[in-house]
C-alpha positions in Angstrom: -38.8 -132.6 236.4 -38.3 -134.6 233.2 -35.1 -133.0 231.8 -32.9 -136.0 232.5 -35.6 -138.4 231.3 -35.8 -136.4 228.0 -32.0 -136.6 227.6 -32.2 -140.4 228.1 -35.1 -140.6 225.7 -33.1 -138.8 223.0 -30.5 -141.6 223.3 -33.1 -144.4 223.3 -34.9 -143.0 220.2 -31.5 -142.8 218.4 -31.3 -146.6 218.3 -33.4 -148.0 215.4 -34.3 -151.0 217.5 -36.9 -152.4 215.2 -38.4 -155.7 216.2 -36.4 -158.7 215.1 -33.1 -156.9 214.7 -30.1 -157.4 217.0 -30.4 -155.3 220.2 -26.7 -155.0 221.1 -26.5 -151.2 220.8 -29.5 -150.2 222.8 -29.0 -153.0 225.4 -25.3 -152.0 225.9 -26.4 -148.3 226.4 -29.0 -149.3 229.0 -26.6 -151.8 230.6 -23.8 -149.2 230.8 -26.2 -146.6 232.3 -27.4 -148.9 235.0 -24.0 -150.2 235.9 -22.8 -146.6 236.0 -25.2 -146.2 238.9 -23.7 -149.3 240.7 -26.4 -151.7 239.7 -25.9 -155.4 238.8 -27.4 -156.0 235.4 -28.7 -159.4 234.2 -29.0 -160.0 230.5 -31.1 -162.9 229.2 -30.7 -163.7 225.5 -32.5 -165.3 222.6 -31.1 -168.6 221.2 -28.9 -166.7 218.7 -27.5 -164.3 221.4 -28.6 -161.4 219.2 -31.4 -160.0 221.3 -31.5 -159.5 225.0 -33.7 -158.5 227.9 -32.2 -156.2 230.5 -32.9 -156.7 234.2 -31.7 -154.8 237.3 -32.8 -154.4 241.0 -32.7 -151.4 243.2 -33.2 -151.9 246.9 -33.0 -154.9 249.1 -32.6 -158.3 247.5 -35.7 -159.8 248.9 -39.0 -161.2 247.6 -41.8 -158.7 246.8 -41.6 -155.2 245.6 -42.5 -153.8 242.2 -41.3 -154.7 238.7 -41.4 -152.0 236.1 -41.7 -153.5 232.6 -41.2 -152.0 229.2 -40.0 -153.1 225.8 -37.0 -151.8 223.8 -38.3 -152.6 220.3 -40.2 -150.4 218.0 -42.2 -151.0 214.8 -40.6 -150.2 211.4 -41.0 -146.8 209.7 -40.7 -147.9 206.1 -43.5 -146.5 204.0 -44.5 -143.9 206.5 -44.2 -140.2 205.8 -42.5 -138.4 208.7 -42.0 -134.7 209.0 -38.9 -135.3 211.1 -36.2 -138.0 211.3 -38.0 -140.8 213.2 -34.7 -141.8 214.9 -33.8 -138.3 216.1 -35.8 -137.0 219.0 -37.2 -133.7 217.8 -38.7 -131.1 220.1 -41.5 -128.8 218.8 -43.1 -126.8 221.5 -44.1 -129.4 224.1 -44.1 -132.3 221.7 -41.2 -134.8 221.5 -41.3 -136.6 218.1 -39.5 -139.9 217.4 -40.2 -143.5 216.8 -40.9 -145.2 220.1 -41.2 -142.0 222.0 -44.6 -142.9 223.4 -44.5 -146.7 222.7 -42.6 -147.1 224.9 -39.2 -145.6 225.3 -40.7 -142.6 227.2 -41.6 -145.0 230.0 -38.1 -146.6 229.9 -36.5 -143.2 230.0 -38.5 -142.2 233.1 -37.6 -145.4 234.9 -33.9 -145.0 234.0 -33.8 -141.3 235.0 -35.4 -142.2 238.3 -32.7 -144.7 239.4 -30.9 -142.0 241.5 -34.2 -141.2 243.2 -34.8 -144.9 243.9 -31.3 -145.2 245.3 -31.7 -142.1 247.6 -34.6 -143.6 249.4 -34.5 -146.3 252.1 -36.6 -148.8 250.1 -38.2 -151.4 252.2 -38.9 -153.5 249.1 -37.1 -153.6 245.8 -37.9 -151.9 242.5 -37.0 -154.1 239.5 -36.4 -152.9 236.0 -37.2 -155.4 233.3 -36.9 -154.2 229.7 -37.8 -156.8 227.1 -37.1 -157.4 223.4 -39.6 -158.0 220.5 -42.8 -157.2 222.3 -44.2 -155.7 219.1 -44.1 -158.9 217.2 -45.5 -161.2 219.8 -43.6 -160.8 223.1 -40.7 -163.1 222.1 -38.6 -161.8 224.9 -41.1 -162.6 227.7 -40.6 -166.4 227.9 -36.9 -165.7 228.1 -37.4 -163.2 230.9 -39.7 -165.4 232.9 -37.2 -168.2 232.7 -34.5 -165.9 233.9 -36.5 -164.7 236.8 -37.2 -168.2 237.9 -33.5 -169.2 237.6 -32.4 -166.1 239.6 -35.2 -166.8 242.2 -36.6 -163.3 241.8 -40.2 -163.0 243.0 -41.7 -159.5 242.6 -45.1 -159.0 244.2 -46.5 -156.5 241.7 -45.9 -155.9 237.9 -46.5 -152.6 236.2 -46.3 -152.7 232.5 -45.8 -149.1 231.4 -47.6 -149.1 228.0 -49.2 -145.8 227.2 -52.7 -145.7 228.9 -52.9 -142.0 229.7 -51.9 -143.1 233.3 -55.2 -145.0 233.6 -55.2 -148.4 235.3 -55.8 -151.3 232.9 -56.6 -154.7 234.2 -57.5 -156.6 231.0 -56.7 -156.7 227.3 -57.2 -159.0 224.3 -54.8 -161.6 223.2 -53.1 -162.0 219.9 -52.4 -164.9 217.5 -49.6 -163.7 215.1 -50.1 -165.7 211.9 -48.3 -166.3 208.6 -49.7 -168.1 205.6 -47.3 -169.4 202.9 -48.8 -170.7 199.7 -47.0 -172.5 196.9 -48.6 -172.4 193.5 -47.5 -173.4 190.0 -46.3 -170.9 187.4 -47.4 -171.1 183.8 -47.8 -168.5 181.1 -51.0 -166.4 181.6 -52.2 -167.1 178.1 -53.7 -170.3 179.7 -53.8 -169.8 183.5 -56.0 -172.9 183.9 -52.9 -175.0 183.5 -51.2 -173.3 186.5 -52.0 -172.7 190.1 -52.2 -169.1 191.3 -51.0 -168.8 194.8 -52.5 -165.3 194.9 -55.9 -166.6 194.0 -55.7 -169.1 196.8 -54.6 -166.4 199.2 -57.6 -164.3 198.1 -60.0 -167.1 199.0 -58.4 -167.8 202.4 -58.5 -164.0 203.2 -62.2 -164.0 202.2 -62.7 -166.8 204.7 -60.9 -164.8 207.4 -63.1 -161.8 206.7 -66.2 -164.0 206.7 -65.4 -165.3 210.2 -64.5 -161.8 211.3 -68.0 -160.5 210.3 -69.6 -163.5 212.1 -67.8 -162.5 215.3 -68.7 -158.9 214.8 -72.4 -159.9 214.5 -72.2 -161.7 217.8 -70.5 -159.2 220.2 -70.0 -159.9 223.9 -72.9 -158.4 225.8 -72.1 -155.6 228.3 -68.4 -155.9 227.4 -66.1 -152.9 228.2 -64.0 -153.7 225.1 -64.2 -151.6 222.0 -64.9 -153.4 219.8 -66.6 -156.1 222.0 -65.5 -159.1 219.9 -62.4 -160.7 218.6 -60.9 -159.2 215.5 -58.8 -160.1 212.5 -56.4 -158.1 210.4 -54.4 -159.0 207.3 -51.3 -156.8 207.6 -49.0 -157.6 204.7 -49.2 -159.6 201.5 -46.7 -160.4 198.7 -46.4 -162.8 195.9 -45.9 -163.6 192.2 -43.3 -162.7 189.7 -45.0 -161.0 186.8 -48.4 -160.0 185.5 -48.2 -162.5 182.6 -47.6 -165.6 184.8 -49.7 -167.4 187.4 -48.3 -166.6 190.8 -46.0 -169.4 192.0 -46.0 -168.2 195.5 -47.9 -165.9 197.9 -47.3 -165.1 201.6 -49.5 -163.0 203.9 -49.2 -162.0 207.5 -52.3 -161.7 209.6 -53.5 -161.7 213.2 -56.4 -162.7 215.4 -57.1 -160.8 218.6 -59.4 -162.9 220.8 -61.3 -161.6 223.7 -60.1 -162.6 227.2 -61.5 -166.1 227.8 -62.3 -166.7 224.2 -61.1 -170.0 222.8 -58.9 -169.1 219.8 -58.2 -172.7 218.8 -61.4 -173.6 217.1 -61.5 -170.2 215.3 -58.0 -170.7 213.9 -58.7 -174.3 213.2 -61.7 -173.4 211.1 -59.4 -171.4 208.8 -56.9 -174.1 208.6 -59.5 -176.7 207.8 -61.0 -174.5 205.0 -57.5 -174.1 203.5 -56.7 -177.8 203.7 -60.0 -179.3 202.7 -61.5 -176.7 200.3 -58.7 -174.7 198.7 -55.8 -177.1 198.5 -57.3 -180.2 196.8 -58.1 -178.5 193.5 -54.7 -176.9 193.6 -53.0 -180.3 194.0 -55.1 -181.8 191.2 -53.3 -179.5 188.8 -49.8 -179.8 190.4 -48.9 -182.0 193.3 -46.3 -179.6 194.6 -48.9 -177.0 195.4 -49.1 -176.4 199.1 -50.6 -174.2 201.9 -48.9 -173.7 205.2 -50.6 -171.7 208.0 -48.1 -170.9 210.7 -48.7 -169.6 214.2 -45.6 -167.6 214.8 -46.6 -166.7 218.4 -49.8 -166.8 220.5 -49.8 -163.8 222.8 -51.9 -164.6 225.9 -54.8 -162.3 226.7 -54.7 -160.4 230.0 -57.7 -160.7 232.4 -58.5 -159.6 235.9 -57.8 -162.8 237.7 -54.7 -161.6 239.5 -54.8 -157.9 239.0 -56.4 -156.8 242.3 -53.2 -156.4 244.4 -51.4 -154.5 241.6 -54.4 -152.4 240.8 -54.9 -151.4 244.5 -51.2 -150.5 244.7 -51.3 -148.2 241.7 -54.6 -146.7 243.0 -52.8 -145.8 246.2 -50.0 -144.3 244.3 -52.0 -142.4 241.7 -55.3 -141.7 243.5 -57.1 -143.3 240.6 -59.7 -145.9 241.5 -61.2 -146.8 238.1 -60.3 -149.9 236.2 -60.2 -150.1 232.4 -59.5 -152.4 229.4 -57.7 -151.9 226.1 -57.8 -153.8 222.9 -54.1 -153.7 222.1 -51.8 -156.4 223.5 -48.9 -156.1 225.9 -46.5 -158.3 227.9 -49.0 -158.2 230.8 -50.7 -161.5 229.7 -47.4 -163.4 230.0 -46.8 -162.0 233.6 -50.4 -162.8 234.7 -50.2 -166.3 233.3 -46.9 -166.6 235.2 -48.8 -166.0 238.4 -47.9 -162.3 239.0 -50.4 -159.6 240.0 -50.2 -157.3 237.0 -51.6 -154.0 235.7 -50.8 -151.8 232.6 -50.3 -148.1 233.4 -48.1 -145.6 231.7 -47.8 -142.1 230.3 -49.1 -141.1 226.8 -51.7 -142.6 224.6 -51.6 -145.6 222.3 -53.4 -143.6 219.6 -50.0 -142.1 218.6 -48.1 -145.5 218.6 -46.9 -147.1 215.3 -47.9 -143.9 213.4 -45.8 -141.4 211.5 -44.8 -138.4 213.6 -45.2 -140.4 216.8 -44.7 -138.2 219.9 -44.9 -137.9 223.6 -45.5 -134.6 225.4 -43.3 -133.0 228.1 -46.2 -133.0 230.4 -46.6 -136.8 229.9 -43.0 -137.3 230.7 -43.5 -135.3 233.9 -46.4 -137.6 234.7 -44.1 -140.6 234.2 -41.5 -139.1 236.5 -44.0 -138.4 239.2 -45.3 -141.9 238.9 -41.8 -143.3 239.5 -41.2 -141.0 242.5 -44.5 -141.9 244.1 -43.9 -145.7 243.6 -40.6 -145.3 245.3 -42.0 -143.3 248.1 -44.7 -146.0 248.7 -42.0 -148.7 248.9 -40.0 -146.6 251.3 -42.8 -146.2 253.8 
């Protein structure tokens, strides 16, 4: 069932479409494939015209129908130990290894491979394909896509975000504030570090504050919450700084995130960290050198996804899959953007998120078959 999808997945994995890089190659491949099946393709670009979303419609050009959403970007592989080439799809038994295989080029491949099936049916309502860029770093492609849909006057009734959920229906997930802190210190010889300002020491104190707030949230979990863990979480993902061990660090940058619970007000939590940096850490730094500085940057604030508008989409997927349960996940997706835009949305796709972002990421052939059946059943429902 999934032979064609696996063939497409092989091509998709071969593109090292790491978040933030130009998407010309993978977008052109998808565009050529869809146009080769007679579809009109709409590209919506970022400001630099380097990255693009891909959109196409199968079926009648009317309001309603289903939009299938996935992202073309993947996380980097640097520093990971892979047993195979991450950008070559490698089959071992029933496992298909490759970066993005499960998150989420497998879903994209199933959707693309199903285009002929979609076209062979007398669809009463349209099926839209919407593949976005830079989801992994904060959903930067989504505002561009939503603006494009509005301009084109395209109004789908149901959104299915095909992130890997083991084909379970997900109606809620946490949000995500993607943050960066840039600290300017003052370099002096380490024989007398008190004359300098260590940006690394300042970073350590701010990170300690972040961890303190994280522990406070963990000690006050949301009661009867289906989330695991049932509270907002922090993570400091990268840190760099300084020039030499015998000099105070003149600079330090670190990237971090906060994942608030649906309905949790992230503003006062982030503000508490900003206030601590500005009022507690920065003044003694500036007393030594006025050029010292701390800048906390919100690179993107990914909206959480809650159940407000999910009922219609969830009921549709239940009718298609036979599954009636509703679940939540702690990872973020583009679903929050769609829901905030007024669309009934669910997250449902083949594979499991536990393999995403990891070395030797894989999707199984059985999971690809599940994805293909999902596509076929969606189309059959819209052709009723």
